[in-house]
N, C-alpha and C positions, 0 to 999 in steps of 0.2 A: 608701427604703433597703431593700436586699435582706434577707430574713429571716435571722436568726441561727439556724443549725440545729446542734443539738448531739447527736451520737450518742455514747452513753456505753459505755465498753468494759466487756466482761465480765472478771471476775477469775477466774482458774483457777490451781490449784496447779501444773498441768502446763505451760500455756502461755497467753498472753493472745491470744485470737483477735481478728480484725479487728472493729472497732466496726460495729454494725448501721447500715444505711442510715437517715438521718434522713428522716422522712416529710414530704411537702409540707404547708405550713400552709394550712388552709382560708381562703378569703376572710373577712375581718372578724374574724379570731381573733387574740388577743394571745398566747396561750400554748396549746400542744397537747402532750398526753402520750400515748404509745401503748405499751402493754405494760410499763409502768415497774414494776420489781421491786427490792426491797432486803431483803436478809437480814442478821441479826446472829447469827453462829454458825448454829445449826440453827433459829433462829426467823426465819420470814418476816414482816416487817412490812408491806411493800407486795408484792402479788402479781398482777402483770399489770394494773396500773391504767391506765385510759384516761380523759382528761379534756380538754375544750376550754373555754377562758375566752374569751368574746368581748371585742373591743376596747371599752374603756369600761365593762365590766360590773363590779359590785361582789359579789363571792362571799365567803361566809363559810363556813369549814370547821370542823365540830365532830366530836367522836368521844371514845370512852372513853380512859382512861389508856393510854399505850403503843400506840395504834392507829396511829400513824405520821404524825400531823399535821405535827409539825415536820420529820420526816424528808421528807415530800413537799415542804414549803416550801423546805428546804435543797437538794433536787434541782433544783427550778425556779431557785434562785438560783445553781446551779452549784458549790455548796459540798460536795457529796458526790460523789466520783469513783468510788465503788463501787456506784452504782445502775446497773442495766442497763435497757435499753429505748431509747426514742427520746423526746427532749424538743426541742421547737421553740419559739422565741420571737423574733418579728421586731421587735427593738427593744431599748432599754436596759431593764435590770431593776434596781430598787432595793429595799433591805430595811430595815425598821425592826424592831428586836428588842425582847424584853421589857424588857431593860436598855438604857438609851439609847446605852451604849458610846461616850460622848464621851472624847476624848483629854484627860486632866486637866491636862496642861501646856500646853494651847493654850486660848486664850479662845474664847468662844462663836462669834464671827464667823470665826475662823480654823478652827474645827472644821467649820463649814458649807462653808467654801471649800476644804477639805482635799481634794487630788486633782482639783478641778474643772477641766475643760478648757474654758476660755472666755477671750476676749480680755481681760476685765476680771472675774476670778473674785470679787474682793472686792465689787464693785458688785453682781453677780449674787446673792452670798450675802446681801448686805445687804437686797436686795429680798426674798428668801426669808424672812428673819427678820421683816420687816415684815408679811408674809403670815400668819405664825403668832403675831403679837402680841408679838414679843421684840426690837423695835428698840431699846428702851432698855437692854437686857441684852446687847448684842453684845460689850462689853468685859469682861463678867463671866467669872469662872473657873467651870468646870463644877461643882465641889464646892460653890458657893455658890447653885446653883439649886435650887429646889423640884422634887418629883417630876413635877409637871405641866409646869414649864418645861423640864426636862430632856427630856421627851417631845416638847415642841413644837420644841426644837432638833433632836432626832433626826428628826422629821418634815421640818423645813426641809432637813436634810442629804440626805434621801431624795429629796425632790421637786425640789430645785434642779438635779438632773440630768435632769429632764423625762423620767422613765421612762415607757415604754409599759406596763410591768407593775410594780406596787407590791405587795410582799409585806410583810404585817404579822404578826408572830409574837408574839401576845398583848401588844401594846404598852401596853394599858390595865389589865392585870391587877393591877399593884402600886399603882394609884392609888385614892384614896378615892372614894366614890360620887359626890359633888358634882363633884370634878375630872374624873372620868370622863365625866359627862354634858357638861361643857364641851368636853372633848377630842373626844367623839363629834361634837358640832356643828361643831367646827373641822374634823375629818377630812372630814365631808360637804361643807362650804363648799369645801375645797381639792380634793376629788374632782370637785364640780361645775364648778370653775374650770379644772382642768387635764385632767380626764377620762382618767386613766390606768385600765386594768383593775386592779382590786385583789383580792388573795386575802388575807383576814383569817382567821388561826387564833385561835380563842377557845374558851373553856369556858363562856362566859356565853350561854345560849340566848336570853335577852332582848336581849343585845347584837346577836347575829346577826339576830334579827327586825327590830330597829330600823334597822340599817344596810344589810342586803344586799338585792341583787336576786334572790339565789338562795342557798339554804342547802343545803350538802352534809353528809352524814353518812358518816364514814370508818369502815368496819368489815370486819373479815377481809381486810384488805389492799386493799380496792377501795371505789369509792363505792357504799355499801349503799343510800343513799336521797338523793334531791334534791328540793327544793321551791322552785319560783319564787315571788317575792312581788311582786305587782303594785300594792299599795297605795301611795298617794302618801306622801312624807315631809313633815313629821314624822308619825310613826305613833302612834296610840293603842294602848297595849299591851293595852287591854281590848276592842279590836275583836273581834267574834265570829271573824272569819277567823283573826286572829292567835292568839286563845285556842285554837282548834282545831288550828292548826299547831304551837303550843308543845306541846300534849299529844302530837301525833303525833311530833315530834322527840324529847321525852323518852322516849316509848315506844321509839323506835329506839335510844336510848342505854341502854335496859334499866331505866328508872326506873319503878317501879310507879305506876299512876295515883293511888292513895291517898296517895302521898307528895307530891302537888302541890296537894292540896285545901286545906289549912289555912294553912300558912305557906310562905314561900320555902324552898328546899332547897339546902344547900351539901353538899360532899362532902369527907370526909377518908379518905384511903386507900381510895377507891372505895366507901365506905359512906355512905348518906345520913344527915344529922343535922339536927334541928330548929334553927332560930334564931327567937328571938321577935320580931325586928323587923328591917327593912332599909330604908333610904332608897332612893328611892321605889319600892320593890318591884322594883328592877332587879338584885337579887342573886341571882336565880334561876340557878343555874349547873350545869353538867354536871360529870362526873368530872374531877379535876385530874390533870394529868401528873405 
């Protein structure tokens, strides 16, 4: 399939100039960005950002509140028409958001099959529901689903289209710790089976370390730091290499080293606060949007 190349128009109060030339996609790359910029009023959130995501690569994106993580994801999804620069993605792109965004007046099976271009969309959707463990809930109404079930349905709806690039915008943040662990395992098994490239936006440093092949830190409108992770999955969070990387990532996020020594750290309004206990130490999180 020929690459889908998207040049994004510049917005001007005087005139709309011709869109920039979309750049060629390097071989083996699922998504490529060059000089991507987005401003809100006088505030520049993305400033000439460059990024390549390899085919089949699992990438996690972290950053401080308001750093532009979701803005970058929306640009890749084609949902923000005021981004300037060049974005290229050779294949289908699917998105799973923090909220499952299921249509409440359609049953689960119909939600997954909605808009699906296939000879037998219902059969394809039913197969996707089996993959995420929701075969017995296909006739349920969305409002009767638990949080974990709703996110499974959202994942089925995203993956049923066989995307080359899967964008995950904090889809686990509203889940309790035990459900989150279960969904993490499900996402990894689905990723290993279908092998899309994945960009996961998250505030949870441990989540990024557990899932990703590469962790990116977004700061000052660009990729301020990136760290590949070569340890096999499932990963031991207390592995010395992960402990060192965790400290480095938190430092990049502006978290003082002594804030990570005694207990997990959460953030409220950008300020760290202690919590006495968190199951199974997976609640170490970065600043919230």
